[in-house]
C-alpha positions as CSV (number, residue, x, y, z in Angstrom):
1,X,116.5,42.2,187.5
2,X,115.2,41.6,183.9
3,X,112.0,43.1,182.7
4,X,110.8,43.2,179.1
5,X,114.4,42.8,177.8
6,X,115.7,45.6,180.0
7,X,118.2,45.1,182.9
8,X,117.3,47.2,185.9
9,X,119.8,48.2,188.6
10,X,118.9,50.6,191.5
11,X,120.9,53.8,191.8
12,X,120.6,56.9,194.1
13,X,117.5,58.9,193.0
14,X,116.7,56.7,190.0
15,X,116.9,53.4,188.0
16,X,119.5,52.5,185.3
17,X,117.9,51.1,182.2
18,X,120.4,49.2,180.1
19,X,119.4,47.9,176.7
20,X,120.6,44.4,175.8
21,X,120.8,45.3,172.2
22,X,122.7,48.6,172.4
23,X,124.3,48.5,175.7
24,X,123.3,52.1,176.3
25,X,122.5,53.1,179.8
26,X,120.2,56.0,180.9
27,X,119.1,57.1,184.3
28,X,115.4,57.4,185.0
29,X,114.4,59.2,188.2
30,X,112.1,57.4,190.5
31,X,108.7,58.9,191.4
32,X,108.0,58.6,195.1
33,X,105.6,60.3,197.6
34,X,103.2,62.0,195.1
35,X,101.9,65.3,196.4
36,X,99.9,66.5,193.4
37,X,98.7,65.6,189.9
38,X,97.8,67.8,186.9
39,X,97.1,67.5,183.2
40,X,98.6,70.1,181.1
41,X,96.1,71.4,178.5
42,X,99.0,72.3,176.2
43,X,99.7,68.7,175.4
44,X,97.6,66.5,177.5
45,X,100.6,65.3,179.5
46,X,100.3,64.2,183.2
47,X,102.2,66.3,185.6
48,X,103.4,64.6,188.8
49,X,104.5,66.8,191.8
50,X,106.6,64.7,194.2
51,X,108.9,64.8,197.2
52,X,111.8,64.9,194.9
53,X,110.7,67.2,192.1
54,X,108.2,67.4,189.2
55,X,107.8,64.7,186.5
56,X,105.9,64.4,183.3
57,X,104.3,61.3,181.9
58,X,103.1,61.3,178.2
59,X,101.0,58.9,176.3
60,X,103.9,57.3,174.5
61,X,106.8,57.8,176.8
62,X,108.2,56.9,180.3
63,X,108.2,59.3,183.3
64,X,110.8,62.1,182.9
65,X,112.0,64.8,185.3
66,X,110.9,68.3,184.5
67,X,113.5,71.0,184.9
68,X,116.7,70.8,187.0
69,X,115.3,71.2,190.6
70,X,114.5,68.3,192.9
71,X,112.5,70.6,195.2
72,X,109.8,69.1,197.4
73,X,106.9,70.3,195.1
74,X,103.6,70.4,197.2
75,X,100.2,71.9,196.8
76,X,100.5,71.5,193.1
77,X,97.8,72.5,190.5
78,X,97.6,73.3,186.8
79,X,95.9,76.7,186.0
80,X,96.4,76.8,182.2
81,X,98.7,75.7,179.3
82,X,102.2,75.3,180.7
83,X,101.0,77.3,183.8
84,X,101.4,75.8,187.2
85,X,101.1,76.9,190.8
86,X,102.8,75.1,193.7
87,X,104.4,75.2,197.1
88,X,106.7,73.0,199.2
89,X,110.4,73.1,200.1
90,X,113.6,73.7,198.3
91,X,116.2,71.1,197.5
92,X,119.8,71.0,198.8
93,X,120.8,73.4,195.9
94,X,117.9,75.8,196.8
95,X,119.0,75.9,200.4
96,X,122.5,76.7,199.4
97,X,121.0,79.6,197.3
98,X,119.3,80.9,200.4
99,X,115.7,79.9,199.7
100,X,113.5,79.7,202.7
101,X,112.2,76.4,204.2
102,X,108.7,77.2,203.2
103,X,108.5,78.3,199.6
104,X,105.1,79.9,200.0
105,X,103.2,80.2,196.6
106,X,105.5,79.5,193.5
107,X,104.6,79.7,189.9
108,X,105.9,78.2,186.7
109,X,104.8,79.5,183.1
110,X,107.1,77.1,181.2
111,X,105.6,73.8,182.2
112,X,107.6,73.3,185.4
113,X,111.0,73.9,183.8
114,X,111.5,76.8,186.2
115,X,109.7,78.2,189.2
116,X,109.4,81.8,190.6
117,X,108.2,83.0,194.0
118,X,104.9,84.9,194.0
119,X,104.0,85.4,197.7
120,X,104.2,84.1,201.3
121,X,107.9,82.9,201.0
122,X,109.1,81.7,204.4
123,X,105.6,81.9,205.8
124,X,103.3,79.2,204.3
125,X,103.6,75.6,203.0
126,X,100.5,74.9,200.9
127,X,99.6,71.2,201.0
128,X,96.6,71.7,198.8
129,X,95.9,74.3,196.0
130,X,93.2,74.9,193.6
131,X,92.5,77.9,191.2
132,X,89.3,78.8,189.4
133,X,87.9,81.8,187.7
134,X,90.6,84.1,189.0
135,X,90.6,82.9,192.7
136,X,93.3,80.6,194.2
137,X,92.6,78.7,197.3
138,X,95.2,77.0,199.5
139,X,95.5,75.0,202.7
140,X,98.5,76.0,204.8
141,X,99.9,72.8,206.5
142,X,101.5,74.8,209.3
143,X,98.4,76.6,210.6
144,X,95.5,74.5,208.9
145,X,94.2,77.8,207.4
146,X,92.2,77.9,204.1
147,X,93.5,81.0,202.4
148,X,92.1,82.7,199.3
149,X,93.5,85.2,196.9
150,X,92.4,86.9,193.7
151,X,95.9,88.1,192.6
152,X,98.2,85.4,194.2
153,X,99.9,88.1,196.3
154,X,97.4,89.2,198.9
155,X,95.6,86.5,200.9
156,X,92.6,86.3,203.2
157,X,92.0,83.7,205.8
158,X,88.6,82.0,205.1
159,X,88.6,79.3,207.8
160,X,90.9,77.2,210.0
161,X,91.1,73.5,210.7
162,X,88.3,72.2,208.6
163,X,89.7,70.4,205.6
164,X,93.0,68.9,204.2
165,X,91.9,68.4,200.5
166,X,89.3,70.1,198.4
167,X,87.9,70.9,195.0
168,X,86.4,74.1,193.5
169,X,83.2,74.1,191.5
170,X,84.1,75.2,187.9
171,X,81.0,77.0,187.5
172,X,80.7,78.6,191.0
173,X,84.0,79.9,192.4
174,X,82.6,80.3,196.0
175,X,81.4,76.6,196.1
176,X,83.9,74.1,197.5
177,X,83.7,70.5,198.6
178,X,86.4,69.2,200.9
179,X,87.6,66.2,202.9
180,X,88.6,66.5,206.6
181,X,88.7,65.0,209.9
182,X,84.8,65.6,210.2
183,X,84.1,63.8,206.9
184,X,83.2,65.3,203.6
185,X,82.1,68.9,203.8
186,X,80.4,71.5,201.6
187,X,81.0,75.3,201.5
188,X,78.8,77.8,199.6
189,X,80.7,81.0,200.7
190,X,84.2,80.5,199.5
191,X,85.4,78.3,202.4
192,X,84.2,80.6,205.2
193,X,81.8,78.1,206.6
194,X,81.4,74.4,206.1
195,X,78.5,71.9,206.4
196,X,78.7,68.1,206.5
197,X,77.3,66.3,203.4
198,X,74.8,63.8,204.7
199,X,75.6,60.2,203.4
200,X,78.8,61.2,201.6
201,X,81.8,58.9,201.7
202,X,84.9,60.0,203.7
203,X,87.0,61.4,200.9
204,X,90.7,62.2,201.1
205,X,91.2,63.6,197.7
206,X,88.8,65.5,195.3
207,X,88.9,66.7,191.8
208,X,86.1,68.6,189.8
209,X,86.1,68.0,186.1
210,X,85.4,70.9,183.8
211,X,82.1,69.5,182.7
212,X,80.7,69.4,186.2
213,X,81.4,65.9,187.4
214,X,82.9,65.8,190.9
215,X,85.2,62.9,191.8
216,X,86.7,61.8,195.0
217,X,88.7,58.9,196.5
218,X,88.3,57.5,200.1
219,X,91.1,56.3,202.3
220,X,91.0,52.8,200.8
221,X,91.3,53.6,197.2
222,X,87.6,53.6,196.4
223,X,86.6,56.0,193.7
224,X,83.3,58.0,194.0
225,X,81.4,60.2,191.6
226,X,78.8,63.0,192.1
227,X,76.9,64.5,189.2
228,X,74.9,66.9,191.5
229,X,77.8,69.0,193.0
230,X,78.4,66.7,195.9
231,X,74.8,66.2,197.2
232,X,74.9,62.5,196.3
233,X,77.6,60.0,195.4
234,X,78.0,56.7,193.5
235,X,80.8,54.3,194.1
236,X,82.9,53.7,190.9
237,X,85.6,51.0,191.3
238,X,88.7,50.9,193.4
239,X,92.5,51.0,193.1
240,X,94.7,49.1,195.4
241,X,96.7,51.3,197.8
242,X,96.5,54.4,199.9
243,X,95.6,57.4,197.8
244,X,98.0,60.4,197.6
245,X,96.6,62.5,194.7
246,X,93.7,62.7,192.2
247,X,93.1,64.7,189.0
248,X,90.2,64.4,186.5
249,X,89.1,65.8,183.2
250,X,85.8,65.0,181.5
251,X,87.1,61.8,180.1
252,X,90.0,60.9,182.3
253,X,90.5,59.9,186.0
254,X,94.0,59.6,187.4
255,X,94.9,58.5,190.9
256,X,98.3,58.1,192.6
257,X,98.6,55.7,195.5
258,X,101.1,54.1,197.8
259,X,100.8,50.4,197.3
260,X,100.5,47.9,200.2
261,X,104.2,47.1,199.6
262,X,105.3,50.7,199.9
263,X,105.7,51.5,196.3
264,X,104.3,54.4,194.3
265,X,101.7,53.6,191.5
266,X,99.6,55.8,189.2
267,X,96.6,54.4,187.7
268,X,94.2,55.9,185.0
269,X,90.5,55.1,184.1
270,X,88.9,56.3,180.8
271,X,85.6,54.6,181.4
272,X,84.4,56.4,184.6
273,X,86.3,54.3,187.1
274,X,85.1,50.9,185.8
275,X,88.6,49.7,184.9
276,X,92.0,51.0,185.6
277,X,95.3,50.9,183.8
278,X,98.8,51.5,185.4
279,X,100.6,54.5,184.0
280,X,103.5,54.2,186.4
281,X,104.7,51.8,189.1
282,X,108.0,52.1,191.0
283,X,110.2,49.1,190.0
284,X,110.7,46.5,192.8
């Protein structure tokens, strides 16, 4: 296949890019099955946590793998410059080293180059994580519990079976908005109790921008915005595909989807969801 002067040939775990002019060939790993997105405040790069490791996309470069592990990185969230939290499952090398099937809470302080175990190893597989004002919340996929910790070591069960994705209010650490089987829900007591939000769209992924705007995407790729902490919502454009992850800043909205033909695509909007540009698409 020839695209933009490059010859592409599929290989295991990646794509070979061969330049017509230089004849050089480099392997670029494929992004597939996105579990989480984050924006590193150290440099503005987009971090992509996937079934086969963590990747980085910068404004002026292609997607590149971060670190040497291809672990199934789930429940991913950025908590500070080069500082990430995650969960998931080890890759083949990790299994050989004796890592447990469920990684519990893991932490990276070098932008994903390496990961260390913090707590719950062998016990919990977080499929959603968010940290704000010293409190970390996570949803354990095995038990459907929402857990909370103020030190990332000791955890309290706040509720069970209510939500599968959520966002934490940047100004009120006990205020959460989540999406679950019962629709879009609100909690004002740190996830202990949840109430349906009347008239809200059924959201599958949510992200709260630092300035206070709450964003969500529904199951068909529709983006929605709330400027009153989730009480009311406005529809704001649509991306084609089934949403997998969402992250926002005050001027940037990024959504990862599985396209109708089964590929991974990552789209960005810098005008509040009015228009979208492709940051990444799995080659055909």
